C-alpha positions in Angstrom: -24.6 40.9 -7.7 -22.5 37.7 -7.9 -20.4 37.0 -10.9 -17.3 34.8 -10.9 -15.2 34.3 -14.0 -12.0 32.3 -13.7 -9.7 31.9 -16.6 -7.1 29.2 -16.5 -4.2 28.2 -18.8 -1.6 25.5 -18.6 -1.7 23.1 -15.7 -4.9 24.7 -14.3 -6.7 24.4 -17.6 -5.6 20.7 -17.8 -6.8 20.2 -14.2 -10.2 21.8 -14.9 -10.6 19.7 -18.1 -9.5 16.4 -16.3 -6.5 15.8 -18.6 -3.7 16.0 -16.0 -3.7 12.2 -15.2 -3.5 11.2 -18.8 -0.7 13.7 -19.6 1.3 12.6 -16.6 0.9 8.9 -17.3 1.8 9.3 -21.0 5.0 11.3 -20.2 5.8 8.9 -17.4 5.8 6.0 -19.8 7.7 8.0 -22.4 10.3 9.1 -19.8 10.8 5.6 -18.4 11.1 4.1 -21.9 13.8 6.7 -22.9 15.6 6.2 -19.6 15.8 2.4 -20.1 16.9 2.9 -23.7 19.8 5.2 -22.6 20.7 2.7 -19.9 20.8 -0.2 -22.4 23.1 1.8 -24.7 25.5 2.9 -21.9 28.9 1.2 -21.8 29.8 2.1 -18.3 28.2 2.5 -14.9 25.3 2.9 -14.6 24.4 1.0 -17.7 23.8 -2.4 -19.2 27.3 -2.4 -20.9 29.0 -2.4 -17.5 28.1 -6.1 -17.1 30.6 -6.9 -19.9 33.5 -5.0 -18.5 35.9 -6.6 -16.0 36.5 -3.3 -14.1 32.9 -3.2 -13.0 32.5 -6.8 -12.0 33.5 -6.0 -8.4 31.1 -3.0 -7.9 28.3 -5.1 -9.4 29.2 -8.0 -7.2 29.3 -10.5 -10.0 30.4 -14.0 -9.1 33.9 -14.6 -10.3 34.2 -16.8 -13.4 36.2 -20.0 -13.2 39.9 -20.1 -13.9 39.3 -22.1 -17.1 36.8 -19.6 -18.4 39.2 -16.7 -17.7 42.1 -18.5 -19.3 40.0 -19.2 -22.5 38.9 -15.5 -22.6 42.5 -14.3 -22.2 43.7 -16.7 -25.0 40.9 -15.7 -27.4 40.3 -12.0 -26.6 43.3 -10.8 -24.7 41.4 -10.2 -21.5 38.7 -11.9 -19.4 35.2 -10.5 -19.6 32.4 -11.4 -17.1 29.9 -12.2 -19.9 30.7 -13.4 -23.4 28.4 -15.7 -25.4 29.6 -19.1 -26.5 32.5 -19.2 -29.0 30.3 -20.9 -31.7 28.3 -17.7 -32.1 29.6 -15.2 -34.6 28.2 -12.2 -32.7 28.8 -12.2 -29.0 26.2 -11.2 -26.4 28.2 -8.2 -25.3 28.2 -6.9 -28.9 24.5 -7.7 -29.5 22.7 -6.7 -26.3 23.1 -3.0 -26.7 21.4 -2.9 -30.1 17.8 -1.9 -30.3 15.4 -4.6 -31.3 18.1 -7.3 -31.8 19.6 -6.9 -28.4 16.9 -5.2 -26.3 13.3 -4.4 -26.7 11.2 -1.9 -24.7 7.4 -1.8 -24.5 5.3 0.5 -22.5 2.3 -1.1 -20.9 -0.9 0.8 -20.1 -1.9 -0.1 -16.5 -4.2 2.4 -14.8 -2.4 4.3 -12.0 1.0 2.9 -12.9 3.8 3.5 -15.3 5.2 0.2 -16.6 7.8 -0.4 -19.2 8.7 -4.0 -20.1 12.2 -4.8 -21.2 13.2 -8.0 -22.9 16.8 -8.9 -23.9 16.7 -11.2 -27.0 20.5 -10.6 -27.3 21.0 -12.3 -23.9 19.0 -15.5 -24.7 22.2 -17.4 -24.2 21.9 -16.8 -20.5 18.7 -19.0 -20.5 20.9 -22.0 -21.4 22.9 -21.8 -18.2 22.0 -24.5 -15.7 23.3 -25.7 -12.3 25.9 -23.5 -10.7 26.3 -21.4 -13.9 22.6 -20.2 -13.5 23.9 -17.6 -11.0 25.2 -15.5 -13.9 21.7 -15.3 -15.3 20.3 -14.2 -11.9 23.0 -11.6 -11.5 22.8 -10.1 -14.9 19.8 -7.7 -14.4 19.4 -7.5 -10.6 18.4 -3.9 -9.9 16.8 -4.5 -6.5 20.0 -6.0 -5.1 22.3 -3.6 -3.3 24.9 -4.0 -6.1 22.2 -2.8 -8.6 21.2 0.3 -6.6 23.3 2.7 -8.7 21.6 1.5 -11.8 18.1 1.6 -10.2 18.6 5.1 -8.8 20.0 6.4 -12.1 17.1 4.9 -14.1 14.6 6.4 -11.7 16.2 9.8 -11.6 16.5 10.0 -15.4 12.9 8.8 -16.0 11.6 11.4 -13.5 13.6 14.2 -15.1 12.4 13.2 -18.6 8.8 12.9 -17.4 8.8 16.2 -15.6 10.2 18.0 -18.7 7.5 16.3 -20.9 4.8 17.2 -18.3 5.9 20.9 -18.2 5.9 21.1 -22.0 2.5 19.4 -22.5 0.8 21.3 -19.7 2.0 24.6 -20.9 0.4 23.9 -24.3 -3.1 23.4 -22.7 -5.6 25.9 -24.1 -7.4 28.5 -22.0 -10.4 27.3 -20.1 -12.9 29.8 -18.6 -15.1 28.7 -15.7 -18.1 31.0 -15.2 -20.5 30.9 -12.3 -23.5 33.2 -12.2 -26.3 33.6 -9.8 -30.0 33.8 -10.7 -29.9 37.4 -9.7 -27.3 38.1 -12.4 -29.5 36.7 -15.0 -32.5 38.8 -13.9 -30.4 42.0 -13.8 -28.9 41.4 -17.3 -32.4 40.9 -18.9 
């Protein structure tokens, strides 16, 4: 007599039902989005706000600003900052870029087999106006693949993985019980 009954809950139930990939992709996007949001709101390292603080300019390997720029910053604000939008704007880039929607936008993109979050910085549009030698500041602003951006890139990856793992554990634990039954022809004859 051959009878096999397997009951599965949690991750095994999700695996048997084929839901694991969808759960993991959804939590991956959710974790990545939250990690980027926290990074955009951070004032120090790692974080987007560090680009506006003079004490982090060296560790981020930002190109030094001109003497004239620094003198204007000291006269107007009391200290020199690596990034400040033009004086004609009432709200400076450093005050705007860490505000959701107005300063940064995050959007998860659904690509099979990948976790993709797109980030745009409407609050940093002023950097698009930079031309010539000044364009180096636009290139340096968000470089995460450069050795100077490794701290930010590693922090983003670690935080996204942690958030995704916590979401996966929670969602997989909620999966309902699945019973897989296998019976032979002999079992059916014996039961009748």
